[in-house]
N, C-alpha and C positions, 0 to 999 in steps of 0.2 A: 641558432639553428632554425631553419624554416621547415614548416610542415608539422605533421602530427607526431607526437612523442607519447608512447604508451607509458602510463604511470601506474604501476600495479598498486602502490600504496594509496594513490588517489582513488582508484576503483574500489579498493577495500573500504575506504572511508565512506564513499557513496553507498556501498552495499550495507554498511553498518547503519548509516542514517536511514536508508529505506526500510531495513528490518525493524528499526525502532519506530518508524512511522507506522508500519503495519501493526505492530504491537499496540501503539497508541490508539489506532483506529478500533482495535478490538476492545480496548478499555473504554473508549468513548461509547461504543454501542451498548456495552454492559451498563454504563452509567445512565444512558438514556432510556433503558428499558422501562422504568416506571412511568415515563411519559405516555407510553403506548397503553398502559394499564389504568389510566385515569378514569375514574367514574365520578359522575356528578353527585353532589350531596343530596339532591332531591330529584323529583320527577318533573319539575316545572321546566319550561322551554329554555330559560336562561342557563340553568345547570347543564342541561343536555347539550346546548350549543357550545358552551365553554369546554365541557369534557370532550365533545366530539372534535372540536378544533385542536385540542391538545393531542388526542389520539391520531388525528390525520397528520399533524405536524411530526409526531414521533414516527409514524409509519414512513413519511417522506424522508426523514432523517435516516432511518434504518435502510431504506432502499438506496439512498445516496452513499451511505457508509459501505454497503456491500459492493457497490460499483467501484468505489475508491479502493477498497481492499483488493478487489480483483485486479484493477489496473496496477496497483503497486506490486502485487505478487507476480503478475506477468512481466513487469518491468525488471524485477529482481531476477526472474528466471532468464530473461533475454540478456541481461547484463552479465550474469554468471556464465551463460553459454558463450557470449562474445569474448569474455576474459579468458575462459578456458581454451577457446579456439585460437585466440591470439597467442597465448603461451605455448600451446601445442605447436603451432606453426613456427614460432620463434625457436623453440627447441629443435624442431626438424631442420630448420635453416642452419642452426649452429652445428648440428651433427653433420649435415651435408658439407658445410664449409670446412670442418675439421678433416673430413675424408678426402677433400680435394687438394 
């Protein structure tokens, strides 16, 4: 067959994987939280620089993680909407075909 074939099971598999990815991203940000809370062992410049570098790295990670979670959630929402619309139109077409 040539063209697009809608595969509901395939869409559900992708949605399951995306939901797991979203959950994994939440776990990652929880695991990285201590990085943002690093404090140096002393007040000398070396301790401050190393602690500051860790905090900045952790903050960059958190920002990126939020952006990834937002993207994944938006993708899930769009995919669910597309799936539901496709199934609705398919059902409408079947009803119309059966009435004619």
